N, C-alpha and C positions, 0 to 999 in steps of 0.2 A: 426141548431140543439136544440132541446127545452131544456128549462132548469128545474131545479127541483121548485117545486111550490113556491111562493113568501114566504117570513115570515117576520114579524118587523123587521125594521131597527134595527140594533145593532150600539155600538159608533165606532168611528174611530181608527183604528188601532195608536198604540203609536208612535210618531217617535223616533229616534236615541236621545240617551240621553250624548251620549259622553263616557260612563261608560263601555261600552261592553269590554268582555274578549275575546282576539281572541281564538279559538278553532280549533283544526283540524278538517276537514270532512274526516269522516272515510271510506275508498273505501269500501263497505260491500253491500249485497243483501237487507240488512233492512227488514222491515216488507215483504219485497216479498215474504220471505220464507213461509208465511203463505198460501199464493194463488198457489203458481207454484211450491214448490219443495216438492217431496216425505218425508214423515218422514225418518230422519235420526238417528244414533248412538250422544248421547251427546259428549261435547268439552271433556270431562276429564270421563273415566272409571272408578269413584270413587269407590271403594267397599264401600259396606253397613258397618254403624258404628252404635254405640250406642250413643245415646246422653242425656242431664239430664233430661230435662223435655218433651220437644216439638219443634216444628218449625214452626216459623211464617215467611212467604213468604210475602215480600212486593212488590206492584207493584211500578213502578218509577214515570212517569209523571202522575202529579194529586193526587199520594198518599204521596210520599215523597217529589217531589218537586212541590212548587206552580207554575206552568207554565202554566195550560191551558189556562187560558187567552193571554198567549204570543202566544203559538203555535196555537192556533185557529186563531187569527189575520193573521199569518202567512199563513194556509190553506186557509181562505178567499181570500187573496190575490192572492195566485197561483191559485186557480180555477177561479177566476177572470181573469186572463189574460189566461187563458189555454182554457177556454169553454165560456167565457163572462157571468158568474152567478155573479151579484153583490156582493161585498166583504161582505157585510153585511148578506146576504142570504147563501152565502159559509160558513160562519163560522160559523153559527148556524146549517148547517146539518152538519158539521165537528164535533159539540161538541154532537149532537143526535146520530153519531154512532161511538163515541170515544171509544177505547179499541178493536175496531178490526185493522187490518194493513191498511195504509193509502191507499194502491193498491186497499184493498178490497172494501172500501169504496168509491175508485173514482168506480170502478167496480158497486157498487149499485147505485149510483148518476147518472153515466154518462153510461149507459149498451151499447148505441149507439156509445160510442164515439170510434174511433179506438184504440185498444191495445197499440201501438205505442205511442199516445199522451198520453194515460194514464201512461204508464210507464215512458216517460220522464218528465211529470208532478210531478209524485212522486220523483222522482230525484232531482228535483228543490226544492221540500216541504222539502225533508231529508236534503239537504245541506243548505238551509235557517233555518231550525228549528233549525241546530246547531250555526250559526252564528248571527240569531236575537232572537231566544229564550234561548237555552243553554246557551247560552253568559251573560245573565241578570239572570237566574231562581236562586233561592233559596228555601232552604227547607222552609216548613211551622214551624212557631216557636217553636212549641211543641215537634219537631221529635227528636234534639239534647238530650234532656232530657229524652224522651221517650225510646228513642235506649239504654243510657247508662243503664235505670232501667230496660229494659228487660233484658240487658246482665247480669246487678247483679243479677238477680232472675233466672240464668241459662237456660233463653230459647236460642234456635240456632237460628238466622236468615239468611234468604238469600233473592235476589233478584230475582224476574220474569218480564223482561221487553221485550215490544218490538224494543225497541232503540238497537241500536250494542253495544254490550258486551264491546267493549273496549272504547265506549263513555260513556257507565254507571259507570264504572270503572274509568275514569277520572272525571267524574262530582261528583262521592262520595268521590273520593279522596281530589278534590279540595274545598270540603266544610267539610271535616275532619271527614267522616262518613264510609268510607271504613271499617276502623278496627272493626266495628261492623257485618259484614256481611261473613258468612262463605262461600258463594258462590254467583257469579252473573251470571245469565242463560239469554242470549239476541237472538235476531232475528237469530245468527248462529246456536245457538243450539235448533232452532224448534219455536214451538208454545207454548202460556201459559199453554196449557192442557199436553202438551210434558214434559213442565217444571216441573208440579206438578205430573207428574206419575214419572218423574225421582229424584226428593224430597222424594216422598214417597219411591221410590227403596233404595235411600241412606239413611234414615234415616227410619227404619223398627221400628214398634211396639211402636209409640208416637203419641200424637196430631199433625195435619199439617194444619195451618190455612194459607187462602190467604188474605191479606188485600189489596183490590183494591177499585177504583172507577168509575166503569161503569159496566152496564149492562152485558156486556162481560167478564168482570172477574169474576162476581156473579156465571155465568152460566158456565164457565170453571171451577171453583173450584167444582162446583154441580157436574160436570160430572166427575169427579176423585173420585174414591171410597176413604174415608177415609180423604176426605179434606173438611174442611167447610170455609165458605166465610164471611168475615168481610168486612164493607163497609165505604170509607169517602164519604159522601155527600158535594155535594159542590153548589155553587153558586157563580158564575163569572156574571159581566155584561149582559145581557140580555139571560142568562141559568140559570137554576139549577136543581138538582137533588137530591130530598130527601130522609132522612134515610129510609120512607117508600117503594119509589121508589125501592130502593136497596135491602130491604127485599123482597117486591114483586117478585124479582127475584134471592132470594134465600139466602142472607144474615141472618146470624144469630144474626146480631148486626148490628148498622152503626149509624155514627153521623157526624157532620160537623168536630167535629176535633178529634185526637186519644189520647190523654190526658188521658182518662180513660179506655184505653185499658188492662193495666197491671189488673186491677180490673176485666174486662171481662174475659179475658183469664183464670184468677184464678176460676172463678166462673163457666168458660164453663169444666174446668177440675178437677173441685173438685169430689171427690169419694162420690160416691152415701151414703148420711145421712141415720143413722138408723131412722126408722118410730118414730116419737114422740109419747110418752105414751097418751094412752086416760084420756082426764081430769075427775076427777072426778066429779058424779053430785053435784050439788048445794042444792038438793031436800031433803026433811027430810030421815034421815037414818030409817031402817025398825027397829022396836024393837023386 
């Protein structure tokens, strides 16, 4: 069976350190919902309500959690064992298509592989992602302070992730961050587009922003009326995604870290200012 085109080799996957935190493997359909499940109702039929300023929806992997290097090594190893693609190649292909469900990534990368093999490979990936990546993943350094500041400035925050909802809740609780989020919508509640449409419905009449780290995050935000995309650019060994890349795909702002996000939100939601008065001519006054 042919493998994807070769790419430059990347670093070897890190070995176990002995610091892994055991986490349960949640039995859920995970990202497979994106490619096989018809759109359904949200988990909670929450009524619309008013909020103070607006809503900032955060992606989880690669946006809140600094875990893409860990996850990509798991993906590369899983693809090597299942399809024979060298792990370094598989890792880069995973990073290049991140943001879509892993099942959809496999369907794109291995279209001729049996569907049953892709499904079993995806299940292995999701299990190993929990035990080998989420067990060691930590938030980006600026995230705790950022969330506290946004909360103090009356922003309503939420999560949209392709991970299982229960796992996302557990990870946020573990890191002391769950307190800041009004809601967490995960794979059982639909796709990222469905999540954003649901948040638009729940919080009408206010600005809604999605903060993500992939092309597919930017395009999902762009596809939902009234949602604007903000991007976290990334640089992991063997892979990078620049702010200009995310802006090309629809981000109205992007940077390698999110410390400046409060000022960006202020600027993007500031009321239109009155036009400046014309300056007086410095020429000679008429007699």
